[in-house]
N, C-alpha and C positions, 0 to 999 in steps of 0.2 A: 768478937767483942764480948766482954762479960757484961752482966747487968750493971755493974758499977761503972764501967766505961760508958755505957749507954746513958746512964743517969747524969754523968759528968758532961757529956756532949749536950744533952737536953737542957741542963742547967745553964751551960754557956750560951746556947742558942736563945734561951729565954732572956738572959741578961742582955745579950746583944740586941735582941728585938726591943726590949724595954728601953735601953739607952738610945737606940735608933728612933723609937717613937718620941722620946723626949726631944731629941735633936730636931726631928722633923716638926714637932709642935712649936719649938722655939723659932725655927725658921718661918713657919706660917705666921706666928704672932708678929715677928719682926717685919715680915712682908706686908701684913695688914697695917702695922703702925707706920712704916715708911711710905706705903702707898697713900694712906689717908693724909699723912702730913704733907706729902709732896703735892697731892691734888689740891689740898686747901691752900698751900703756899702759892702754887702756880695760878690758881683761880683768883686769889685775892691780892697778891703783892709780887707777882712775877717781875715786874719792872724794877723793883728795888734790888734784887739779887738773882738775875736769871741763871748765872752759872751754878750757884749754890743749889737753887731749887731744881734745876735740870739734873744735877748730880744726884739729888735725893730721889728724883723720879727714876733715874737709871738704876740706882741702888735698889729701889723697890722692885723693879722688873727683874733684876738679878736674883733677889730673894724669892720672888714668885717662881722663877725658873728653877732655882736650886731646890726649893721645896718639892716641886713636882719631880725633879730628877732624882732626889734622894728617896722619894716615895715609891717610884716605879723600879722594880727589879728586872731590868732588861739591859743588855750590853750597850745599846745605843744611848740609853738614859744614863748609864754609868759614865760614859764619856762626857755627856753633857754635865753631869754632876761635877766631875773633876774640873772641867773647863770653867764652870760658874764659880766654883770654890776658889780656884786659882785667880780668876779675874777679880772676884770679890776681895780676896786678901791683897792683891796688888793695888786695887783701888783704895782700900782703907789705908795702906801704907803710904802710897803716893799722895793722896789727898790729905791724909793726916800730917805727913811731913811738911807738905807745902803750906798747910794752914798754920803750922807753927813757925815756919821760916818767914812767911809773908802773909800775915792775917788779912791784908787788904785784898788778896786774891779772892777771898771768900768772906764778904762783908757780913753775911749771915751764915750760920752753921748749916752744913749739909749733914746727911746721915753719917758720912765718913769723916767729917771734920774732926780734927784733934783725935784721930783714931777711934771715932765713935763715942766720944765723951758723952754726948747727949743721950746715948742709949746704953749707958753704963759700960762702955767698951765692949759690949757684946759683938758688934760688927768686927772687931779685931780678933776675938777669941773663937767665934763660931766657925769660920771657915777652917781653922786649924783643927778644931774638934771634928768637923765634918770629914776632913781628909783622913784623920786618924781612924774614924769609924769606918769609912770606906775601905781603908787598908786592912783593918783588923777583921772585917766581916768578909773579906775576900771579894768585895765589890770594887775591884780595881780594873784598870784597862791594860794591865801588863800582859 
């Protein structure tokens, strides 16, 4: 390799690391927000919408696990990262669609209601970005 090639590889690695750090930070913030919200809702008004608040708690746990899995560079954690991201995306799409089709299913919003509308649709976009990042950085389970 030439010095120019080494510099290009180093620049790409820094860029990926920077993007990865932002992705992990957003996951951590979302995990804290969803966890705080679900703990408050379950503690104060669980009886008014148990399904919605339980889904928010599940989403929070998924975000915590995804944050850890994206942070740790190990084969087993890569598999966990892929599983959590796919589960998260499926949850957002299923709950989001159901919340539009029949709003009575979720009388109060969960994190994933209407595709994460209450969180600026970040729950819909974030797992896709996470999968792209895992794929581009070679952190895949293939």
